[in-house]
C-alpha positions in Angstrom: -49.4 38.9 22.1 -45.7 38.2 22.6 -44.6 34.8 24.0 -41.7 35.1 26.4 -39.4 32.4 27.7 -36.0 32.2 29.5 -33.8 30.1 31.6 -32.0 31.3 34.7 -29.3 33.0 32.6 -31.8 35.1 30.8 -34.2 35.7 33.7 -32.9 39.2 34.6 -33.0 40.4 30.9 -36.5 38.9 30.5 -37.7 40.8 33.5 -36.3 44.0 31.9 -38.0 43.2 28.6 -41.3 42.6 30.5 -41.0 46.2 31.9 -40.4 47.5 28.3 -43.5 45.6 27.0 -45.6 46.9 29.8 -44.5 50.5 29.4 -45.4 50.2 25.7 -48.8 48.5 26.3 -47.6 45.4 24.4 -49.4 42.3 25.7 -47.3 39.2 26.5 -47.5 35.8 28.1 -44.5 34.6 30.2 -43.8 30.9 29.8 -41.1 31.0 32.5 -38.8 30.6 34.2 -39.8 32.4 37.4 -36.4 32.9 39.1 -32.6 32.5 38.9 -32.5 28.9 40.1 -30.8 26.6 37.6 -33.2 25.2 35.0 -33.2 23.9 31.4 -33.7 26.4 28.5 -35.3 23.9 26.1 -38.4 23.7 28.4 -39.1 27.4 28.2 -37.9 28.0 24.7 -40.2 25.2 23.4 -43.2 26.4 25.4 -42.9 29.9 24.0 -42.3 28.5 20.5 -45.3 26.3 20.7 -47.4 29.3 21.6 -46.2 31.1 18.5 -46.5 28.1 16.2 -50.1 27.5 17.4 -51.1 31.1 16.7 -51.8 31.8 20.4 -49.0 34.4 20.3 -48.0 36.5 17.3 -44.2 36.6 18.0 -41.9 35.3 20.7 -38.8 36.4 22.6 -36.6 33.8 24.2 -33.5 34.5 26.3 -30.7 32.3 27.8 -27.1 33.3 28.7 -25.9 33.4 25.1 -29.2 33.0 23.3 -27.7 30.1 21.3 -29.2 27.1 23.1 -32.7 28.6 23.5 -32.8 29.6 19.8 -31.8 26.1 18.8 -34.6 24.7 21.0 -37.2 27.1 19.6 -36.2 26.3 16.1 -37.0 22.6 16.6 -40.7 23.6 16.8 -42.4 23.3 13.4 -43.3 26.8 12.0 -40.7 28.7 14.0 -38.1 30.9 12.5 -36.1 32.1 15.6 -33.2 34.4 15.0 -30.5 35.2 17.6 -29.7 38.9 17.3 -27.2 41.0 19.2 -27.7 44.3 17.4 -30.7 46.1 15.8 -29.7 45.7 12.1 -29.9 41.9 12.4 -33.3 42.2 14.1 -34.5 44.4 11.2 -33.1 42.2 8.5 -34.4 38.9 9.9 -37.9 40.4 10.0 -37.7 42.0 6.5 -36.1 39.1 4.7 -36.8 35.9 6.8 -40.1 36.8 8.4 -38.6 35.6 11.7 -41.4 35.0 14.2 -39.1 34.7 17.3 -36.2 36.6 18.6 -33.5 35.1 20.8 -31.3 37.3 23.0 -28.2 36.5 25.1 -28.8 37.7 28.6 -25.0 37.5 29.4 -24.0 39.1 26.1 -26.0 42.3 25.7 -27.2 44.9 28.2 -30.8 46.0 28.8 -30.7 49.2 26.7 -29.4 47.4 23.6 -31.9 44.6 24.2 -34.8 47.1 24.3 -33.7 48.6 20.9 -33.4 45.1 19.4 -36.8 44.2 20.7 -38.3 47.5 19.4 -36.9 47.0 15.9 -37.9 43.3 15.8 -41.5 44.0 16.9 -41.9 47.0 14.5 -40.3 45.8 11.3 -42.6 44.2 8.7 -41.8 41.3 6.4 -41.1 42.6 2.9 -42.5 39.5 1.1 -41.8 39.5 -2.6 -38.7 37.5 -3.5 -38.2 36.8 0.2 -41.4 34.8 0.4 -40.1 32.2 -2.0 -37.1 31.7 0.4 -39.2 31.5 3.5 -41.4 29.0 1.7 -38.3 26.9 1.0 -37.3 27.1 4.7 -40.8 25.9 5.7 -40.5 23.1 3.2 -37.5 21.7 5.1 -39.7 21.0 8.1 -40.9 17.4 8.6 
């Protein structure tokens, strides 16, 4: 299951991503927001991140206008490795090398077609493990 979260600036792109997930029979849980009224991205980024960290959801996708704020908020949750990606190669590499469990997108920065491709790559790329596991373990060791 994929955890989703956005603020008002990411709402439209989140709705598009929901359509993509539904068309591909990928289960998801939407942690908000529910409309384009001004709201605070940390609330929704944290809710989605907590679902991933707890194991209730396998991965997460969070969206605000730039993707920056909501990725910072998600990364405050222990066990989360959220990567802001604006093109498919970054999405591939963060899965292969960092075992990122959350993806952040900028709703005001990329269009829906590019977002779909980034999501597709993120969800379908496996972690390579090996020497990269040592580095992921070191990242996890930084958490308090």
